[in-house]
FINU-50955 format. One line per field, with one value per atom (N, C-alpha, C): residue in three letters; atom name; chain; x, y, z. Coordinates in Angstrom, 3 decimals. Layout:
residuo	[ALA	...]
atomo	[CA	...]
cadena	[A	...]
X	[X	...]
Y	[Y	...]
Z	[Z	...]
This chain:
residuo	[MET	MET	MET	MET	MET	MET	GLU	GLU	GLU	GLY	GLY	GLY	TRP	TRP	TRP	LEU	LEU	LEU	ARG	ARG	ARG	SER	SER	SER	SER	SER	SER	GLY	GLY	GLY	SER	SER	SER	LEU	LEU	LEU	ILE	ILE	ILE	VAL	VAL	VAL	VAL	VAL	VAL	GLY	GLY	GLY	ILE	ILE	ILE	LEU	LEU	LEU	TRP	TRP	TRP	ILE	ILE	ILE	GLY	GLY	GLY	PHE	PHE	PHE	ALA	ALA	ALA	GLY	GLY	GLY	ALA	ALA	ALA	VAL	VAL	VAL	LEU	LEU	LEU	ILE	ILE	ILE	MET	MET	MET	GLN	GLN	GLN	LEU	LEU	LEU	TYR	TYR	TYR	GLY	GLY	GLY	SER	SER	SER	ARG	ARG	ARG	ASP	ASP	ASP	ALA	ALA	ALA	SER	SER	SER	VAL	VAL	VAL	GLN	GLN	GLN	TRP	TRP	TRP	ASN	ASN	ASN	THR	THR	THR	ALA	ALA	ALA	THR	THR	THR	GLU	GLU	GLU	VAL	VAL	VAL	ASN	ASN	ASN	THR	THR	THR	ALA	ALA	ALA	GLY	GLY	GLY	PHE	PHE	PHE	TYR	TYR	TYR	LEU	LEU	LEU	TYR	TYR	TYR	ARG	ARG	ARG	SER	SER	SER	THR	THR	THR	SER	SER	SER	PRO	PRO	PRO	GLY	GLY	GLY	GLY	GLY	GLY	GLU	GLU	GLU	PHE	PHE	PHE	ILE	ILE	ILE	LEU	LEU	LEU	VAL	VAL	VAL	ASN	ASN	ASN	ASN	ASN	ASN	VAL	VAL	VAL	GLY	GLY	GLY	GLU	GLU	GLU	LEU	LEU	LEU	ILE	ILE	ILE	PRO	PRO	PRO	GLY	GLY	GLY	GLN	GLN	GLN	GLY	GLY	GLY	ASN	ASN	ASN	ALA	ALA	ALA	VAL	VAL	VAL	SER	SER	SER	GLY	GLY	GLY	ALA	ALA	ALA	THR	THR	THR	TYR	TYR	TYR	GLU	GLU	GLU	PHE	PHE	PHE	ILE	ILE	ILE	ASP	ASP	ASP	GLU	GLU	GLU	ASN	ASN	ASN	VAL	VAL	VAL	VAL	VAL	VAL	PRO	PRO	PRO	GLY	GLY	GLY	GLU	GLU	GLU	THR	THR	THR	TYR	TYR	TYR	TYR	TYR	TYR	TYR	TYR	TYR	VAL	VAL	VAL	VAL	VAL	VAL	GLU	GLU	GLU	GLU	GLU	GLU	VAL	VAL	VAL	GLU	GLU	GLU	TYR	TYR	TYR	ASP	ASP	ASP	LEU	LEU	LEU	THR	THR	THR	ARG	ARG	ARG	HIS	HIS	HIS	ARG	ARG	ARG	TYR	TYR	TYR	TYR	TYR	TYR	ASP	ASP	ASP	GLU	GLU	GLU	MET	MET	MET	ILE	ILE	ILE	SER	SER	SER	TYR	TYR	TYR	THR	THR	THR	VAL	VAL	VAL	PRO	PRO	PRO	HIS	HIS	HIS	ILE	ILE	ILE	GLN	GLN	GLN	TRP	TRP	TRP	TRP	TRP	TRP	ALA	ALA	ALA	ILE	ILE	ILE	VAL	VAL	VAL	LEU	LEU	LEU	ILE	ILE	ILE	VAL	VAL	VAL	LEU	LEU	LEU	SER	SER	SER	VAL	VAL	VAL	PHE	PHE	PHE	ILE	ILE	ILE	GLY	GLY	GLY	PRO	PRO	PRO	THR	THR	THR	MET	MET	MET	LEU	LEU	LEU	ARG	ARG	ARG	THR	THR	THR	ALA	ALA	ALA	TRP	TRP	TRP	ARG	ARG	ARG	GLU	GLU	GLU	SER	SER	SER	ARG	ARG	ARG	ASN	ASN	ASN	ARG	ARG	ARG	TRP	TRP	TRP	GLU	GLU	GLU]
atomo	[N	CA	C	N	CA	C	N	CA	C	N	CA	C	N	CA	C	N	CA	C	N	CA	C	N	CA	C	N	CA	C	N	CA	C	N	CA	C	N	CA	C	N	CA	C	N	CA	C	N	CA	C	N	CA	C	N	CA	C	N	CA	C	N	CA	C	N	CA	C	N	CA	C	N	CA	C	N	CA	C	N	CA	C	N	CA	C	N	CA	C	N	CA	C	N	CA	C	N	CA	C	N	CA	C	N	CA	C	N	CA	C	N	CA	C	N	CA	C	N	CA	C	N	CA	C	N	CA	C	N	CA	C	N	CA	C	N	CA	C	N	CA	C	N	CA	C	N	CA	C	N	CA	C	N	CA	C	N	CA	C	N	CA	C	N	CA	C	N	CA	C	N	CA	C	N	CA	C	N	CA	C	N	CA	C	N	CA	C	N	CA	C	N	CA	C	N	CA	C	N	CA	C	N	CA	C	N	CA	C	N	CA	C	N	CA	C	N	CA	C	N	CA	C	N	CA	C	N	CA	C	N	CA	C	N	CA	C	N	CA	C	N	CA	C	N	CA	C	N	CA	C	N	CA	C	N	CA	C	N	CA	C	N	CA	C	N	CA	C	N	CA	C	N	CA	C	N	CA	C	N	CA	C	N	CA	C	N	CA	C	N	CA	C	N	CA	C	N	CA	C	N	CA	C	N	CA	C	N	CA	C	N	CA	C	N	CA	C	N	CA	C	N	CA	C	N	CA	C	N	CA	C	N	CA	C	N	CA	C	N	CA	C	N	CA	C	N	CA	C	N	CA	C	N	CA	C	N	CA	C	N	CA	C	N	CA	C	N	CA	C	N	CA	C	N	CA	C	N	CA	C	N	CA	C	N	CA	C	N	CA	C	N	CA	C	N	CA	C	N	CA	C	N	CA	C	N	CA	C	N	CA	C	N	CA	C	N	CA	C	N	CA	C	N	CA	C	N	CA	C	N	CA	C	N	CA	C	N	CA	C	N	CA	C	N	CA	C	N	CA	C	N	CA	C	N	CA	C	N	CA	C	N	CA	C	N	CA	C	N	CA	C	N	CA	C	N	CA	C	N	CA	C	N	CA	C	N	CA	C	N	CA	C	N	CA	C	N	CA	C	N	CA	C	N	CA	C	N	CA	C	N	CA	C	N	CA	C	N	CA	C	N	CA	C	N	CA	C	N	CA	C	N	CA	C	N	CA	C	N	CA	C	N	CA	C	N	CA	C	N	CA	C]
cadena	[A	A	A	A	A	A	A	A	A	A	A	A	A	A	A	A	A	A	A	A	A	A	A	A	A	A	A	A	A	A	A	A	A	A	A	A	A	A	A	A	A	A	A	A	A	A	A	A	A	A	A	A	A	A	A	A	A	A	A	A	A	A	A	A	A	A	A	A	A	A	A	A	A	A	A	A	A	A	A	A	A	A	A	A	A	A	A	A	A	A	A	A	A	A	A	A	A	A	A	A	A	A	A	A	A	A	A	A	A	A	A	A	A	A	A	A	A	A	A	A	A	A	A	A	A	A	A	A	A	A	A	A	A	A	A	A	A	A	A	A	A	A	A	A	A	A	A	A	A	A	A	A	A	A	A	A	A	A	A	A	A	A	A	A	A	A	A	A	A	A	A	A	A	A	A	A	A	A	A	A	A	A	A	A	A	A	A	A	A	A	A	A	A	A	A	A	A	A	A	A	A	A	A	A	A	A	A	A	A	A	A	A	A	A	A	A	A	A	A	A	A	A	A	A	A	A	A	A	A	A	A	A	A	A	A	A	A	A	A	A	A	A	A	A	A	A	A	A	A	A	A	A	A	A	A	A	A	A	A	A	A	A	A	A	A	A	A	A	A	A	A	A	A	A	A	A	A	A	A	A	A	A	A	A	A	A	A	A	A	A	A	A	A	A	A	A	A	A	A	A	A	A	A	A	A	A	A	A	A	A	A	A	A	A	A	A	A	A	A	A	A	A	A	A	A	A	A	A	A	A	A	A	A	A	A	A	A	A	A	A	A	A	A	A	A	A	A	A	A	A	A	A	A	A	A	A	A	A	A	A	A	A	A	A	A	A	A	A	A	A	A	A	A	A	A	A	A	A	A	A	A	A	A	A	A	A	A	A	A	A	A	A	A	A	A	A	A	A	A	A	A	A	A	A	A	A	A	A	A	A	A	A	A	A	A	A	A	A	A	A	A	A	A	A	A	A	A	A	A	A	A	A	A	A	A	A	A	A	A	A	A	A	A	A	A	A	A	A	A	A	A	A	A	A	A	A	A	A	A	A	A	A	A	A	A	A	A	A	A	A	A	A	A	A]
X	[17.703	16.844	15.599	14.979	13.768	14.051	15.201	15.531	15.669	16.284	16.412	15.057	14.140	12.791	12.092	12.217	11.576	12.129	13.443	14.042	13.559	13.553	13.156	11.658	10.824	9.387	9.068	9.701	9.471	9.863	10.962	11.399	10.402	9.914	8.927	7.646	7.239	6.023	6.214	7.331	7.592	7.649	8.387	8.521	7.173	6.403	5.090	4.167	4.167	3.340	3.815	5.128	5.655	5.205	5.207	4.753	3.283	2.449	1.025	0.852	1.600	1.548	1.998	3.018	3.517	2.428	1.697	0.603	-0.449	-0.809	-1.794	-1.311	-0.042	0.511	0.534	0.930	0.967	-0.447	-1.399	-2.782	-3.333	-3.122	-3.600	-2.934	-1.633	-0.907	-1.451	-1.751	-2.257	-3.684	-4.504	-5.891	-6.041	-5.199	-5.385	-4.247	-3.218	-2.088	-2.410	-1.537	-1.757	-1.341	-1.917	-1.621	-1.318	-0.748	-0.483	-1.131	-1.477	-1.955	-0.910	-0.426	0.548	-0.208	-0.255	-0.978	0.041	-0.134	0.823	0.101	0.782	0.245	1.395	1.080	2.059	1.534	2.453	2.086	2.785	2.131	2.742	3.737	3.296	4.155	3.718	4.567	4.237	4.720	3.764	4.084	3.674	4.624	4.376	3.841	4.136	3.635	4.552	3.978	4.727	4.704	3.552	3.430	1.995	1.731	0.431	-0.094	-1.420	-2.123	-2.862	-3.031	-3.739	-4.953	-6.123	-7.366	-7.896	-8.564	-9.070	-10.542	-11.277	-12.671	-12.924	-14.001	-14.361	-15.396	-15.796	-16.677	-16.308	-16.509	-16.095	-16.816	-18.023	-18.758	-18.803	-18.033	-18.079	-17.256	-17.216	-16.429	-14.962	-14.112	-12.686	-11.986	-11.133	-10.371	-8.887	-8.184	-6.763	-5.969	-5.086	-4.283	-2.936	-2.214	-0.951	-1.283	-0.472	-0.773	-0.806	-1.677	-1.749	-0.373	0.081	1.393	2.537	2.241	3.265	2.958	3.221	2.997	3.915	3.392	4.252	4.931	6.241	6.895	6.820	6.572	6.569	7.981	8.086	9.399	9.519	8.432	8.448	8.762	8.660	8.889	7.983	8.167	7.302	7.486	8.586	8.872	8.475	8.677	8.359	7.750	6.951	6.325	7.157	6.496	7.184	6.225	6.786	6.013	6.068	4.910	4.811	4.242	4.639	4.083	3.929	2.773	2.515	2.020	2.596	2.187	1.197	-0.041	-1.092	-1.121	-0.719	-0.611	-1.874	-2.839	-4.033	-5.210	-5.070	-6.098	-6.498	-7.614	-8.156	-8.133	-7.616	-7.617	-9.014	-9.112	-10.378	-11.171	-10.824	-11.552	-11.024	-11.920	-11.516	-11.527	-10.447	-10.313	-10.192	-10.661	-10.591	-9.757	-8.803	-7.871	-7.987	-7.889	-7.892	-6.658	-5.946	-4.747	-5.149	-4.597	-4.813	-3.450	-3.342	-2.110	-2.160	-1.060	-0.944	0.166	-0.184	0.801	1.487	2.574	3.331	2.507	1.515	0.659	-0.525	-0.472	-1.469	-2.778	-2.799	-3.940	-3.969	-5.168	-5.306	-6.205	-5.849	-6.641	-6.792	-8.034	-8.294	-8.693	-8.110	-8.327	-9.252	-10.557	-11.549	-11.667	-11.429	-11.566	-10.439	-9.401	-8.293	-8.203	-9.367	-9.453	-8.717	-8.049	-7.285	-8.016	-8.278	-8.892	-7.882	-7.979	-7.062	-7.815	-7.806	-8.397	-7.268	-7.326	-6.291	-6.530	-5.545	-5.757	-5.870	-6.700	-6.789	-5.526	-5.177	-4.028	-3.125	-1.836	-0.856	-0.623	-0.242	-0.047	1.026	2.111	3.202	2.753	1.830	1.329	0.487	-0.282	-1.088	-0.179	0.917	1.867	2.453	2.890	3.459	2.437	1.218	0.175	-0.115	-0.249	-0.526	0.620	1.855	3.006	3.005	2.765	2.775	1.671	0.512	-0.621	-0.355	0.428	0.782	1.965	2.970	4.190	3.938	3.248	3.014	2.289	1.098	0.393	1.151	1.897	2.684	3.724	4.360	5.354	4.688	3.521	2.808	2.380	1.900	1.524	2.731	3.865	5.089	5.507	5.442	5.798	4.839	3.540	2.554	2.817	3.078	3.367	4.634	5.639	6.903	6.689	5.883	5.639	4.823	3.871	3.082	3.966	4.889	5.778	6.733	7.137	8.073	7.413	6.108	5.413	4.934	4.907	4.420	5.500]
Y	[47.580	47.011	46.378	47.055	46.559	45.296	45.201	44.023	42.781	42.895	41.763	41.254	42.191	41.806	41.047	41.550	40.884	39.481	39.333	38.010	37.034	37.428	36.493	36.192	37.206	36.968	36.173	36.528	35.816	34.358	34.076	32.689	31.910	32.535	31.869	31.576	32.520	32.325	31.168	31.160	30.088	28.730	28.641	27.367	26.947	27.879	27.560	27.005	27.633	27.151	25.774	25.558	24.238	23.155	23.458	22.480	22.123	23.132	22.886	22.067	22.412	21.646	20.214	20.022	18.681	17.842	18.446	17.731	17.302	18.199	17.865	16.766	16.820	15.808	14.431	14.366	13.081	12.526	13.394	12.949	12.398	13.108	12.647	11.333	11.235	10.007	8.824	9.053	7.977	7.576	8.541	8.224	7.562	7.940	7.465	6.591	6.391	5.565	4.081	3.291	1.840	1.294	0.187	-0.503	-1.958	-2.596	-4.029	-4.690	-5.953	-6.758	-7.832	-7.898	-8.915	-10.089	-11.202	-12.386	-13.382	-13.773	-14.670	-15.892	-17.043	-18.268	-19.182	-20.118	-21.088	-22.497	-23.430	-24.847	-25.554	-26.591	-27.371	-28.372	-29.103	-30.035	-30.005	-30.500	-30.569	-31.913	-32.775	-34.089	-34.072	-34.276	-34.291	-32.969	-31.871	-30.569	-29.983	-29.753	-29.102	-27.587	-27.070	-25.628	-25.232	-23.950	-23.406	-22.454	-22.440	-21.399	-20.580	-19.310	-18.416	-17.848	-17.926	-17.438	-16.287	-15.335	-14.133	-13.914	-13.357	-12.962	-11.705	-10.995	-9.822	-10.146	-11.417	-11.852	-13.291	-13.671	-15.007	-16.135	-15.886	-16.922	-16.691	-15.716	-15.343	-16.252	-15.879	-16.626	-16.244	-17.249	-17.014	-17.122	-16.117	-16.130	-16.321	-16.933	-17.212	-15.916	-15.739	-14.528	-14.716	-15.773	-16.028	-16.746	-16.557	-17.080	-18.600	-19.139	-20.587	-21.061	-22.146	-22.676	-22.051	-20.996	-20.355	-20.615	-21.837	-22.207	-21.408	-21.114	-20.613	-21.869	-22.015	-23.289	-23.677	-24.970	-25.502	-25.470	-25.076	-24.971	-25.860	-26.493	-27.339	-28.776	-29.636	-31.068	-31.862	-33.166	-34.023	-33.787	-33.185	-32.954	-31.537	-30.583	-29.200	-28.463	-27.480	-26.671	-25.449	-24.438	-23.205	-22.029	-20.830	-19.598	-19.003	-18.548	-18.016	-16.613	-15.839	-14.504	-14.268	-13.744	-13.384	-11.942	-11.118	-9.724	-9.616	-9.306	-9.118	-7.638	-7.329	-5.934	-5.413	-6.258	-5.870	-5.688	-4.731	-4.496	-3.020	-2.732	-1.379	-0.915	0.307	0.813	0.827	0.387	0.362	-0.923	-1.733	-2.978	-4.100	-4.986	-6.173	-7.359	-8.119	-9.301	-10.545	-11.648	-12.947	-13.863	-14.528	-15.381	-16.819	-17.731	-19.164	-19.762	-20.572	-21.247	-22.622	-22.958	-24.285	-24.975	-26.108	-26.892	-27.808	-27.832	-28.711	-29.707	-30.994	-32.038	-32.459	-33.200	-33.632	-34.492	-35.229	-36.045	-35.236	-33.897	-32.923	-32.948	-33.652	-33.584	-32.184	-31.640	-30.284	-30.293	-29.439	-29.280	-27.781	-27.294	-25.894	-25.846	-24.878	-24.763	-23.584	-23.775	-22.727	-22.434	-23.458	-23.270	-22.410	-22.166	-21.316	-20.060	-19.505	-18.321	-17.142	-16.370	-15.206	-13.960	-13.012	-11.751	-10.622	-9.651	-8.507	-7.284	-6.222	-4.954	-4.018	-3.547	-2.657	-1.266	-0.699	0.615	1.729	2.737	3.925	4.761	5.028	5.888	5.176	5.167	4.545	5.442	4.864	5.620	6.682	6.389	7.352	8.558	8.336	9.445	10.377	9.807	10.630	11.524	10.954	11.739	12.876	12.584	13.628	14.712	14.310	15.280	16.192	15.601	16.403	17.383	16.901	17.801	18.928	18.587	19.588	20.617	20.170	21.081	22.034	21.615	22.517	23.410	22.861	23.625	24.709	24.363	25.330	26.579	26.453	27.654	28.406	27.695	28.363	29.268	28.784	29.610	30.800	30.601	31.719	32.756	32.298	33.231	34.006	33.325	33.993	35.065	34.750	35.732	36.916	36.653	37.729	38.627	38.013	38.795	39.614	38.991	39.690	40.895	40.724	41.836	42.932	42.563	43.561	44.342	43.667	44.350	45.300	44.936	45.775	47.061	47.001	48.184	49.115	48.621	49.472	50.380]
Z	[3.674	4.707	4.089	3.156	2.524	1.720	1.062	0.252	1.119	2.290	3.203	3.649	3.909	4.298	3.175	1.957	0.820	0.625	0.781	0.598	1.664	2.931	3.990	3.924	3.726	3.616	2.368	1.276	0.018	0.129	0.812	0.994	1.837	2.900	3.749	2.976	2.141	1.348	0.374	-0.325	-1.297	-0.605	0.493	1.205	1.799	2.319	2.852	1.782	0.613	-0.500	-0.950	-0.977	-1.351	-0.381	0.924	1.911	1.696	1.437	1.197	-0.089	-1.130	-2.383	-2.185	-1.364	-1.062	-0.398	0.542	1.218	0.202	-0.705	-1.729	-2.658	-3.050	-3.955	-3.301	-2.037	-1.328	-1.180	-0.858	-0.708	-2.030	-3.121	-4.430	-4.808	-4.581	-4.901	-4.095	-2.834	-1.987	-2.361	-2.721	-3.050	-4.412	-5.364	-6.728	-7.247	-6.456	-6.884	-6.778	-7.352	-7.302	-5.941	-5.578	-4.325	-4.623	-3.662	-3.731	-2.524	-2.689	-1.565	-1.307	-0.090	0.300	0.914	0.184	0.638	1.185	2.444	3.090	3.641	3.541	4.136	4.518	5.414	5.908	5.669	5.523	5.468	6.611	7.140	8.223	7.639	6.631	5.894	4.438	3.574	2.155	1.611	1.322	0.768	-0.699	-1.586	-3.040	-3.577	-2.925	-3.365	-4.428	-5.614	-6.692	-6.499	-6.086	-5.890	-5.616	-5.798	-5.428	-6.489	-6.622	-7.345	-6.310	-6.592	-5.681	-6.416	-5.765	-6.350	-5.509	-6.180	-5.505	-5.859	-4.871	-5.070	-4.252	-4.585	-3.793	-2.721	-2.652	-1.560	-1.190	0.064	0.494	-0.249	-0.698	-1.410	-2.911	-3.372	-4.784	-5.675	-6.925	-7.906	-7.745	-7.571	-7.398	-8.742	-9.022	-10.263	-9.946	-10.854	-10.672	-10.687	-9.701	-9.591	-10.295	-9.938	-10.641	-11.946	-12.958	-14.294	-14.333	-15.194	-15.394	-15.855	-15.276	-15.629	-14.848	-14.093	-13.269	-11.801	-11.396	-9.999	-9.079	-7.896	-6.831	-6.303	-6.504	-6.203	-4.727	-4.475	-3.120	-2.547	-1.282	-0.643	0.591	0.987	2.177	1.820	2.827	2.616	3.558	3.609	4.416	5.916	6.322	7.731	8.165	7.277	7.640	6.455	6.775	5.738	5.426	4.920	4.545	4.679	4.593	4.611	3.212	2.731	1.376	1.394	0.398	0.206	-1.290	-1.661	-3.052	-3.061	-3.924	-4.041	-5.193	-4.866	-5.868	-6.232	-7.451	-7.882	-8.559	-8.774	-9.504	-8.541	-7.619	-6.611	-6.594	-5.953	-5.882	-4.427	-4.149	-2.776	-2.173	-0.918	-0.198	-0.369	-1.336	-1.620	-0.725	-0.287	0.463	-0.489	-0.451	-1.305	-0.444	-0.995	-0.327	-1.217	-0.590	-1.333	-0.858	-1.809	-1.528	-2.186	-1.423	-1.923	-2.461	-3.607	-4.184	-4.303	-3.634	-3.681	-4.907	-5.659	-6.820	-6.529	-6.605	-6.340	-7.644	-7.513	-8.686	-9.643	-9.129	-10.004	-10.540	-10.370	-10.826	-10.031	-8.899	-7.994	-7.377	-7.236	-6.693	-5.467	-4.489	-3.268	-2.993	-2.999	-2.636	-1.170	-0.473	0.967	1.278	1.030	1.301	2.793	3.619	5.068	5.645	4.867	5.315	4.449	4.135	3.294	3.933	3.117	3.572	3.086	3.991	3.553	3.710	2.810	2.828	2.332	3.137	2.728	2.322	1.089	0.563	1.147	1.828	2.454	1.413	1.739	0.887	1.039	2.285	2.569	3.560	3.280	4.161	5.381	6.514	7.757	7.608	6.898	6.751	5.937	4.997	4.193	5.055	5.973	6.872	7.718	8.212	9.021	8.189	6.961	6.104	5.770	5.498	5.154	6.347	7.543	8.745	9.008	8.914	9.107	8.086	6.837	5.772	5.957	6.397	6.591	7.756	8.740	9.839	9.485	8.844	8.552	7.505	6.403	5.322	5.790	6.368	6.834	7.930	8.773	9.809	9.166	8.116	7.421	6.738	6.170	5.542	6.579	7.734	8.807	9.298	9.433	9.884	8.883	7.606	6.569	6.616	6.814	6.882	8.098	9.266	10.472	10.304	9.684	9.467	8.550	7.525	6.602	7.290	8.132	8.870	9.817	10.522	11.455	10.725	9.520	8.764	8.297	8.016	7.498	8.620	9.847	10.961	11.464]
């Protein structure tokens, strides 16, 4: 009888501690892990467009630096009749920071046009919504299992 109690209480304790540890691991990963910024833009039409460069700054009036490598244009996909939708994943960002992006169109004759009036802003989240859900669940499940094991052990000794 005593061995069965030890096994069930011991299992609840181990699983409860694992749930609490899981919550801590997810929180640390979310706070200190790397993030990406998904920068998206659309064009109405593209006449003589070879491609695009993307520039980033930490303030709307700040100095913009090139995000994609020089010579590595984001290729133009539109034409004179219709434009296209573009997405660039910026992997060199810091959680919690807001970035401002400016698209520069490069034409086949190497003429360039920067579109400051269509600036894109993106705030990199500290914690993703799904991580918050997992952390909240883990924080409730772990201690609940520990309380259940404690109550079970108290009832067995009485």
